[in-house]
C-alpha positions in Angstrom: 208.4 -24.4 137.2 204.5 -26.0 137.4 202.8 -25.1 140.4 199.5 -27.3 141.6 196.8 -26.2 143.9 195.8 -28.3 146.7 192.1 -27.9 146.5 191.2 -27.9 150.2 188.1 -26.3 151.6 189.3 -23.5 152.2 190.4 -22.7 148.4 187.2 -24.2 147.3 185.5 -21.6 149.3 187.7 -18.9 148.4 186.9 -19.7 144.5 183.2 -19.6 145.3 183.2 -16.4 147.0 185.7 -14.9 144.3 183.7 -15.5 141.8 180.1 -17.2 141.7 177.8 -14.8 141.0 174.3 -16.1 142.8 171.3 -15.3 143.1 168.5 -16.4 145.3 166.7 -18.7 143.1 169.8 -20.5 142.6 170.8 -20.6 146.6 167.3 -22.0 147.2 167.4 -24.8 144.9 171.0 -25.6 146.2 169.7 -25.2 150.0 166.7 -27.4 149.4 168.5 -30.0 147.4 171.5 -30.1 150.1 168.7 -31.4 152.6 167.5 -34.4 150.6 168.9 -38.0 151.0 170.7 -37.8 147.3 172.1 -34.3 147.8 175.3 -35.1 146.5 173.9 -35.7 143.0 173.8 -31.9 142.6 176.6 -30.1 140.7 178.3 -27.2 142.5 177.5 -23.4 142.1 180.8 -23.2 140.3 180.1 -26.2 137.9 176.8 -24.4 137.2 178.3 -20.8 136.3 180.9 -23.0 134.2 178.0 -24.6 132.1 176.2 -21.0 131.8 179.4 -19.2 130.5 180.2 -22.3 127.8 176.4 -21.6 126.7 177.3 -18.5 126.0 180.2 -18.6 125.1 179.3 -21.0 122.1 176.3 -19.0 121.4 174.0 -21.9 122.4 170.5 -21.9 121.3 169.3 -25.5 122.1 170.7 -27.7 124.6 170.2 -31.0 125.9 170.5 -32.7 129.5 170.6 -36.1 130.1 170.0 -36.2 134.1 168.1 -33.4 135.8 167.3 -33.9 138.9 166.5 -31.2 141.1 167.3 -29.4 138.0 170.2 -27.2 139.1 172.2 -27.3 136.1 169.1 -27.4 133.5 168.3 -23.5 135.7 172.2 -22.7 135.2 171.3 -23.5 131.4 168.3 -22.5 130.3 169.2 -19.0 132.2 172.4 -18.4 130.0 170.0 -19.0 126.8 168.6 -16.2 124.7 164.7 -15.6 125.6 163.9 -18.3 122.7 166.1 -20.7 123.7 165.4 -24.1 124.5 166.2 -26.9 126.6 165.1 -30.8 126.1 165.9 -32.5 129.7 165.4 -36.2 130.1 164.6 -38.1 133.7 162.8 -40.8 134.9 161.6 -39.4 138.5 159.0 -36.7 138.6 159.7 -36.7 142.2 163.0 -34.7 141.2 161.5 -32.8 138.3 158.5 -31.5 140.1 161.0 -30.1 143.2 163.0 -28.4 139.7 160.0 -26.8 137.9 158.9 -24.3 141.1 162.7 -23.3 140.9 162.2 -22.7 136.6 158.8 -21.3 137.1 160.2 -18.7 139.5 163.0 -17.9 137.4 160.8 -17.1 134.6 162.8 -19.5 132.4 160.1 -22.9 132.3 159.1 -22.1 129.0 162.4 -22.8 127.1 162.4 -26.1 129.2 160.6 -29.0 127.8 161.2 -32.3 129.8 161.3 -36.1 128.2 159.9 -38.2 131.2 161.2 -41.7 131.6 163.7 -43.8 130.4 166.2 -41.8 129.0 167.2 -44.4 126.5 163.9 -44.5 125.1 163.8 -40.7 125.0 167.1 -40.2 123.3 166.4 -43.0 120.8 163.3 -40.9 119.8 164.8 -38.0 119.6 167.3 -39.3 117.2 164.8 -40.6 114.9 163.9 -37.4 114.4 163.7 -33.5 113.5 166.3 -32.9 116.1 169.0 -35.1 114.6 172.3 -32.7 114.8 170.3 -29.6 115.8 171.6 -29.3 119.5 174.3 -27.1 120.4 174.8 -28.5 123.7 174.6 -32.0 125.2 175.1 -32.4 129.3 175.6 -36.0 130.5 174.9 -36.3 134.3 172.8 -39.4 134.6 173.4 -43.1 135.7 176.8 -43.7 134.9 176.4 -47.6 133.4 174.7 -46.0 130.5 177.1 -43.5 129.7 178.7 -44.9 126.2 174.9 -45.1 125.2 174.4 -41.9 126.1 177.4 -40.2 124.6 176.4 -42.1 121.2 173.5 -40.4 121.0 174.4 -37.1 122.1 176.8 -37.5 119.3 174.5 -37.9 117.0 171.5 -34.9 117.9 174.8 -32.1 118.2 175.8 -30.1 115.2 179.3 -30.4 114.1 181.2 -28.1 116.6 178.9 -28.5 119.7 179.7 -29.7 122.4 179.1 -32.5 124.9 180.1 -32.5 128.5 180.4 -35.8 130.5 180.0 -34.9 134.5 181.7 -37.2 136.9 184.5 -38.8 134.6 186.5 -38.7 137.7 184.0 -40.9 140.0 186.1 -39.6 143.4 189.2 -41.1 141.9 187.9 -44.2 141.3 188.7 -44.7 138.0 192.2 -44.3 138.6 192.6 -46.8 141.3 193.9 -50.4 140.7 192.4 -51.6 143.7 188.6 -50.8 142.6 187.4 -53.8 141.1 184.4 -55.1 139.6 182.3 -51.6 140.3 180.1 -51.6 137.5 180.2 -47.6 137.3 183.8 -47.0 137.3 184.3 -49.7 134.6 181.5 -47.9 132.8 183.5 -44.6 133.2 186.6 -46.0 132.5 186.2 -47.2 129.2 184.2 -44.2 128.1 187.1 -42.3 128.7 189.0 -44.4 126.9 186.9 -44.3 123.9 187.3 -40.6 124.0 190.9 -40.7 124.2 191.1 -42.4 120.7 187.9 -40.9 119.1 188.5 -39.4 116.2 184.9 -37.9 115.7 185.4 -35.7 118.4 188.3 -33.0 119.8 188.6 -33.9 123.8 189.7 -32.7 126.8 189.2 -34.3 130.7 189.5 -31.6 133.4 189.5 -31.6 137.3 186.4 -30.3 138.3 184.2 -31.1 141.0 184.1 -34.7 140.3 185.4 -34.5 136.5 184.3 -33.1 133.5 185.2 -34.1 130.4 184.6 -31.9 127.6 184.3 -33.2 123.6 183.7 -31.1 121.0 182.0 -32.7 117.9 184.7 -32.8 114.8 
């Protein structure tokens, strides 16, 4: 018999109370971000902890992030890296990254994080054209949804064979599965990348209903 647990708010809170190993810096960053108009862009703590676990599981030393916002996922990643590990993080907004830098510094991991500020399309093109191609262990994509195919293709060039690409928001509040949602560019883009990943022989793939949908693609 297959049992499915409905993810109510009480169940979600139980998950957080029972499994999230938090610290003051992560809590304070979440608290500050929760007061911002775009607070829903921040990943939840259980997702951040999963990201940290995956970094450790694959023994990552070098990771890529496309989309930083206030730096919560970047901080979770950097804290899980070895002391000589490195994150290259791409974002467009100095306003948000300036918040992130304070917490990275406070956590003692600022020296592990290199920010490429500007259009992520240009940043990724520059990385692909450099010595960084094929050197990343993990890439986390959580930026503008209409560019997900571009970000995925470039991440695929940047990640080593056996490396992991994680795409956030691939369920998009359920809109991708709702046939009544028509003509929305973000939803359409996510539907296309989801369909592409299903048949992409370059990767092993799994989509899970974690937070707003997480898709894991392991480069073959």
